[in-house]
N, C-alpha and C positions, 0 to 999 in steps of 0.2 A: 352562403348570404350574411355580412354583419358577426356576428357572436353567437348564431346558433352553433353548429360544431366547436370552433376556436375559441373557448371563452367560454362553450356552453355545458357540451355533453365530453367533448374532450379538451383537458385544460393539465396538460403535464407538470408546469408548475406550480399547481394547484397543491397543500394539502392537505384538502379533501379529495382527492384524487386517489384511483387506485394506483396497483402497479402498473396499466397497460394504458395511463394517464385518464379516465376518465373517471367524471367528476360523480360521486357515487351518490352525492346528495341527488342529483338530476336522478339519478338510476329508482333511487327511494322513491320520489315521490311521481315517478310516471308508473312504479308498477304499482302505487297506490291506485290510477285509473285506469288496471287491467292494460292496456293498449294493446288490439290484437294484433295490428298493424302500421309498421312505421315507413316512409316513402324517402326515398333517394336517387340520385344526389341533389333533387329538386324537379323541377323550378329551371327558371330562364337560363342558370349555370348550368343546366345540361349541352346546352345549343353545339357547348365548345368543353366539354368535358370528354377528357381521354382517361378508362378509367386504366387502362396501363400505367398509366404515370402511379399510378397510389396504391401498387403491388410491390411485393419486397423489401429490398430492406428499405430504412430510409434514408439513408447515407446518400441512395445512386438514385433517389427518387426527385425528378426535376420540378424546378416553380415554375409556374403557366402565368399568362395574365387570365384575368377573370373576367373579361368584353361583357357580361349583362350585369355587375354590380360597379363597374370601374377599379376594379381590386388587383388583389393575384393570388393562385392557390398554391399551398404549399406541400397538398398531396401527402402531409405527413399521416393524416386518416384518409381512408381507401377503403376497398374493397371489403377484405381481412378485416379492417378494425371494423367497420361497419356490421359484418353480421354478427362476429364474436359482442358488440356493445349489442345488438338485437336479443342476443340468449341473454344478456344480464339482467333486460328489461324483461324479454318475454314475448315480445314479438314476433313477429313474421316482419322478413324483410322485402320490402315492393320498392323493385329498381325500376326508374326512365331512363329507354334510350337515349341516345343524342340522334334525334335526326338533323342535326345545323350542320355540322361537322363531319356526324362518324357518317363512317358507311357500314352496308349490312354484312362485312367480313369481321369491322368490329364487335359487333352485335352477337355475330353467332360464337365469336371468341369469348366474350364475356360470360356470355351463354353456357358455353361447356366449360368454362375455368369454375363457376359456384354450381352445377350441375351436373357432370358429368362423372363417374366412375368407371369409366372404359380407360384404356393405356392409349391415350391420345395426349397431343402436346400441350395444352391449355391446364386440360386436367392432373397433368405431368406436374407442372410449372406451379400448380396450387399446391401439390403436395408438396414439391420443392420448398415450398413458401409455408410451408409447418400444417396445412390442412389435410388430413391424407380424406377424410369423406367429407363427401360433398353435401355445399350449405343446402343446397336444396330452395332455389328461389321460384315461388310459386307465382309471382306473380311479377309480370313485364308491361310498362309502359309504352307504347308506340307513339314516342315525340312528347314534348309538354308547350303547348300554345302555339305550335308552329304557323296559327294563322293570325298574328299577332305582329304588327309592325316592327316594333321593340324586339325582336326574333333575329341572331341570327339565321340566314339560310331562310327566310319566314317563305312560304307554300300560298299555293294557289287551295281548294278545296278539290280541284281537279288532282294536281299535282302530287299531292295528298296520298289522296282516296287510293291512287293507282300504288305510291310504294308501298302504303303502309298494307295495304294487301299481300302486296311480292314479298316485302318482308316478316306475316304473319304465316303465310305458308312455309318459309323456309326456317324459322323457326320453331312451332310445332315439329317440323321431319326430324329436326334437332330433339326433338325435348318434347310430346306429346304430351304430357302431364302439364304444361303450363299455361295459366290462363292472362289471355292480351288485353291489354286496357288499349283503346280506339281513343286518339283526343281532339276530344269535340271543344267544344265552348262554353257557351252560359245555355247551352240545354234548347234556347229557342231562335234557333237564328239558322239562317241560310245553312252555312254552314254544316250544322250537325244532321240537318233535313238530308242532303249529299252524301259527307261522309258513310251515314249509317245506310244510304238507298246501296253504294257503292259496296261496302267494307260487308253487311250482315248477311251475306246470301250463300248459297249452300253448292256445293262442286263436290260430288264423289270422289272425281282426281281429285283437286284440291284434298280430301280428307282422309285419300288412303281408302276409301270405300267403305266410310264407316256412314251410318244411320242415324246415329247419337253426337257424332261430335259437332262443334262447332270452331273455328280461327278465330272467333272475336267474341270474348268474355263477359268484355264491359265497355261502358260507353263512357271517358271523362267531362266530367262539366266544370265548370268553377266558375264562382260568384265571392263577389266579395263585401259588405254591405257600411255604409258608413254617414253617419251624419251629424254637425256640430246643435246641429237643436232634438231634444229629449225623444219627441215623439215622431219623429221621421228614422231616428234612429232604429228605437228599438221595433219600428214597424217595418222597416228595411226588408228584414232576412224574408217576410213574406214573399217577396217575389223568387224566393227559390224553391217556397212550394210550387207554385203556377211551372216556373222553370220543369221544374223535377219531372210535372206532370206532365206538361207536352215532351220532352224526351224519351219519357215512356212510352206517347203515343206514337211517335216517328219510330222508334223499334220494333213497335208493330207496324206501319206503316210497310217501313222495310223488310220486315217478314214476310208480310200479306202479300203483297208486289213482289217479291223476290221467290216468293213459293216454300221458302224454307219449310219444314217438315217442320209436326208438333214434338216428331220423337227428340230434339234439340231444343235443348233446355232455354227457356227464353232471357237472355241478353239481360244486364242490367246495368243502373248507372252506377260509378263510380267519383265518386265527389270529392273526390281527390286535390281539393282547395277550393275551402271556406274559412268566413272567420269577417269579425269586424275589422276593418281595417282604412283609415283616411292617409294617403300618400301624402297629403299637403301638412298633418299632422306630424306624421314619422314617415321621411323622407327612405324610399327604397334604396340611395344611393350612400344614404345617411347610415345605414343599418337595421332601418324600419324598427325602431324599439321602442314601440306603443308603449304610454301610463294608460292603464284601460281605468276606467272608470263603474259605477254600479250602473249605469246606464247602459253602457256596455255589458257589463255583464248581465243585465237582462234581456238585449237585443241576444248571445250566446244561449240562454233561455229558453226564450223563441226560436233561435234557429235551430236548437238541439228538440223541443215539439216539432218544430217540422221534420226535421230527420224522421224521428219516431212515427209521423203521423204518416209518410211516406214509403217508411221502410219498405214494403211489400216491393219497389219498384227498385230499392239500394239493395244493390251489393259488398259497398264500402263507402266509406264518407271521412275520411282523414282532416282533421285540422289543419291547417299551414302558419305558424309553427310551433313546434312545442316547447323553446327557449329560448327567450334574448328578444328573438325576429316573431313582430306582432304574435307573440306569445302570451300562453297564462303561466307563465314562470321567466323570470328575470333570474339572475347571478350573482352573487358580486365575489369579493375575496371571501365576503367571511360562513357564505351561506350563500339559500336561495328567498325570492320573495314571491311569495304565490298573489298574484295579481287576482282585481275582481273576479276575471270570465273565467280565473283556475275552478271556484266553487260550483258556478253549473256545470260544469265537465263534472268533476270529480261527485258529485250527488247523481247524475243522469250513468256514469259508468257504473258506479256502485249498485244501483237499485233499478234501473233501468232495463230489465231480463225481460224475458219468458215472451208472452202474444200480445198482439196491439188487441187494446179494448175501443169500442167504438163509443164515445164521449158528445151528448147533448150537449150545445151553450147558448141558452141567452142571456144577453147580456148590451148594456150601449157599444157604440162603436165609433173611434174617433171618426172624422169626416175631414181633419184638416191634409195639409199637404204634405205627401210622401215623397220617398227616395229611394228608387226612382218614380218620377213622375207614374209614371204607367199604371206602379198598383191600386193609386184610386181606379174605383171604374171596373176594376179586373179580379180582384179579391176582397175579400170582406179586411178588415183591421178591428176585430174586437180589441176591447181593454183588458179581457179574459183569454188570456190562449191557454190551452189545452193540450197533454196527453194522458194519455195513461195506458198501461200495460200490465198482465199478469202474468207472476211467475209461475214454477212449476212444482211451489208450496203453496198454492193460491192466494197469492199473498198480490194484491194490488197495488200498486206506485201510480198516483196523480199529479201530475206536476199541474199547477198553474201558478201564471206570470201575470204577474197585475204592473201590466207596464203606466198605466194614471200617475204621472206626479203629485197627486197634492188627493186623489178622491181612494177611499177603501168601500171595497165592494160588500155587504152581506147577504151572502148568496145561501139560499138553500139547496143541499146535497142530497141528492137521493141516489138512493142502489148501497148509502153506506149503512149496513147493519152490524160492526162490529161497532161493542162499549168503548174502545180499546184503539186509539187510532196516534200513529206517531206524525207528529210533524217536526219538515225540516223547512227553516224559516232563510233566505237570505234579502238581507236588506243595507240600508245605511243609511244615514241622514238623511243625502238628500242622493238626487241622479250625481253628481257631481263629485262625489266620493269615492275615494282612492285608496289603495293602498301599495304604502311603505314599507321598508326596512325597519325604518323606525316604531313602525302605526300601523296597525290592520283596523280599516274601518269600516269591510264589507267581509261578513266570513257566513258560516253555516252556525244558528242556534238549532238546540232542537228540546221538543217540549212532549208534553200529551196533549190527546183532546176526548172526551168522552163519548163522540160523537153525534149528539146529543144538540136539538136546533140549529139556526143558520149558521153556520163560519165565516167569520171574516177574513176577509182577502185584502189585507194591510196596501195600501199605497206602495207602488213603486218597489216590490217586492219578489223573489220566488218562493214559494211553497210548494211542496211534496209531502206528500199527504199519502200513509200507507197502513192498509187492516189487512187483516185475513177475512177473505170472502165466504 
């Protein structure tokens, strides 16, 4: 989609690329985030992707129409390139199977190509293409958004559940070590309820007699948020908080009704597409190159707080996407631009580690219109949005997002005993501030606080306070 792969992470004509054609500035930036996992090849693109087109000598790889985004796929970048690129970034690969035009036979072949060390056809084809050792791909998605009317081979929930369960059995027979991700919707739909009920079940026959294994490890949900109005924009991610809670409840319901024993690990949520995105502002068929503002960075801060607060239910969360397409990074001929949304991602990735801490927050609440509308009356929308963790060195990291566009909050903070508090602060002149190649208006500033008295959380800002507990 757009310039995520071509002109983003892969640009063999750039003077900034290595011998493999990988943009080294992009690799260096993503290594800053300690990215644990990256999903490929998508996305809606997956529904017509033929993985075998993207292996072997580039000169023999065919170009194909890309029906999802009205373009074409050259296949110059394929499976082996993605795996090698993940190794350079330090991330695990996460592959999404073609549930549109693809077949189970093709899916099994891809799994064999990536993971098998046996003397079999596709494992030997990988070796022929230059990779002796298996790539060892752990995470595999059973399709992408197959419920959507924009999909090639859109499916009903009944048809998908039947197909997903049968594919899961076959894939786990070939490689029992993999973790399979079920295709959910938003987490709060009838689709989610149905496919979980049909696929999160337990059968000794299907699992080779195991009382601790499961065909399905995670349930995928997707939500994008966004509004041209600042306060609806920054409160919109709170819809994901309720979605996570509901999807977690549907997982429990499926396990209870299907008699899944407690010896089988509880399935978690794979939030494998989340972000701020307004298609009206950045249409997908035009590359979806959002130009993010401070308001969007605050929204991403709230998104990340939500994911931290609900972390007990989440097995994986992957922002869509990482470069150029609704992304925190933009590439140019001369380098990269770190958009406003880069900085909360950088701050959380660097410091929000360890265990979740409970935080009691009392502050005024935004009472205006929300997007989506159902947020109002369903979840609280405080002007201060907060999460906190404590790491193995007993360092507390607390993030406070003041979403108010004009008001500072002088706030007593109970529980801070340290006399030296690190303060990381993200803000800009106004919620419309943004970053370009020529000018950086939003970034992280660092300072110290003595921990005495109330702390002032300035308007339209993200704060991270860190201290030794």
